[in-house]
N, C-alpha and C positions, 0 to 999 in steps of 0.2 A: 370276696367276702369279708364283712365289715368287721371293725372291731368287737360291735354288739351279736354278732351272730358268733366269732370264736368264742367271746365270753360266756355266751349259751351252749356251747357245743362243749368244751371244757370242762362246766359246770357238770354236764347231765354225764358227762361220762366220767368223774371224779364221782359223783352221785355221794357226798357225804350224809345225805338225809339215810340212805338205805345203808349204808355202813355203820349207822349211829351203833344197831346192836350188837354187830360184829366186834367192834374196838371196844365196847363195856364187855364183851364178853372173854374177848383176850388180855385186858387190863384187869379180870377179876382176881388175879392171883398175885396181881402188885399192890403195895400196900396202897392205900389211902391215899398217904402224904407224898407220895412219890407219882403216882398215875399221872397227875396235870402236867410234871414235868418231864414225864417220858414220854406223853403225847406232845408237848410243845418240842422237845427233840424231834423226834420223828416226823413232824411239820416240818422240821425245817430241814432235815435231809430230804424229805422227798421235794420241796422248793430249790434246792440245789439239784438235784437229780433231773428238775422240770427244767430250768435255766440251761445245763449243759446241753441238754437236747436241743432244746429251742434254739440256742447259740452255736452250736457247734451239729446241726442237722444235716448241713451241706455237706461239711467234711468228713462226716462220720457214712454219710451216703457214696461218698467218693472213696474213704477207705475201705469198704466192707463190697466197693463193685456193686451197688444196689441203685434200682433207677427210684424214680420218688412213683413211677405208679407201683412197683412192686409195694410199696411201704403202705399206699395207698390201698391196694388190695387187700395185704395182708393186716392191716388196720379194720378195715372195713369187717372183715370175717370175723375175727375177735372181737369187736364193737358189738356185733352182731349175735354172736355167743353170750357175751355179759348181758346185751338187753334180755335174751329168752331168761336167763338165769334170774333178772330184775323182776320178769311178767312172772315166771313159772318158780320160786325158789323150791329147793329142794326142801325135805322135810328134816334132814338131817342137821340143818344149817341154822344157827342163832335167828337170822329172819322168821323162821318158821317157829313152830308152835313150843316147841321143845330146844332149849337151848343147851350148846354143851360146853362142860366145861373145861379150862385150858389151862395146865396148870404145870405148865413147862417153864413158868420164870418170866422175868422182865423180859419183854422182847426186843429187839436192838436192828433195824431196817427192815429186816423180814418180820412178820408180812406186814407191819403198817406201811411204813413209809412207801414199802414195794413191796408187794403190787396194789395194796388197798390203795394210797392217795397216788402214788405215781408209777401208774401200770401201764401194760403193754401198748394199750389201745390210747392213752393220754399221751404218752411218750410219743407214738405214732402219729397222732395228730399233730404235735408239737412241731416234730421233722418237718411234716408236708408245710403247715403254714410258714418255716422259716425260708422254705425251699421253694414254694409255689411264689409268694408273694415276699423276697429278702427286702426290699425297699420298704417294707411295712413292720421291720421288725421292732421299731418302739411300741407300736400298736398291739403286738401281739404278746410283748411282753409287759406293759400295761394288763390286758385281758390276764395272762397266765396269772400275774402276780394280783389281781383282783379277785379272779376266783380263788386260788389259792389263800387269800384273807377270808371270804366268804365261808369257806368250807372250815376253814381253822375255826373260826367263832362257833361255828355249828357245833365241829366235833369236841369243842372243848366245853359247850354248853350240853353236852348228851344227856347228863343225869336231869337235868330242869326239861327239855325237850321232852325226854320221855315220858317223864313224869306227868306234864302238860298235855300233851299229844296220844299218848299210848301206842302201842307196839302196832296195833290194828290202821291206825291213821297212816303213819309211815310206810307200812307195807303197802297201802294202798296208793301213797303218793309214788313210790319207787316203783308200782307198776305202771302208772302212769309216763313218771318217765322212763322206764323201759322204752314203752311205745314210742314214743317220740325219738329215742334213741336207735331203735330200730330203722326206722326212715332215715335218719343220718347216714347210719352204718351204712345200708342200700346204695344212700345217694355216693358214700366214700366207693363202693365198689364200681358202682357203674361209670364215675368218674376216671377211676383207675384204670378200666378196662378198655370205658373208650379212649382216652389219651392213648393209651396203650396200641389199640388197632391202627389209628390213626397214622401213630408215629411209624409203624411200621408198613400201613399200604404207602405210605408218601417215599417211604425207603424202598421199596419193591419198583415204586412206578419210576 
């Protein structure tokens, strides 16, 4: 996998365009003067979590006695479910016609930083990148930080983008990204299963 393939995959998993209405709905109860500061704080927390999983991915697998194939299969399954929700959003989510109000106050870490920005599929993908090709850790770091920067600009520009593009255009874009993400999820599943079966057959023989 090249740095561009990794960046595209991470961007699709992070899905900043699809998350725009959700972020605005969650931040609706936060005073306007605080919204940008809260969003920047959550973005920085998400970046920190992403880098921890990228750099400590192999150690985490060893510590939890997990194989990379397990993470690939589980990550592909979660990614597939997320992609399905991108293509077929539930009617009671902010991506559908009627937005839900959240008056729970100022969010902290959950749900903005985790799981909306640094979700399970994204963290699984980062672990796999660092585990499968550790010699390209610098490239994976550049890809992760670059995607984070692009996503940060999109999320910080949420009011402007929604006003210009409109919710329906964003929904159409998200569904297109969901279709691409399903293909990536299936590939992750196949890679994990293939590698696992080959390893076990070699051990038996």
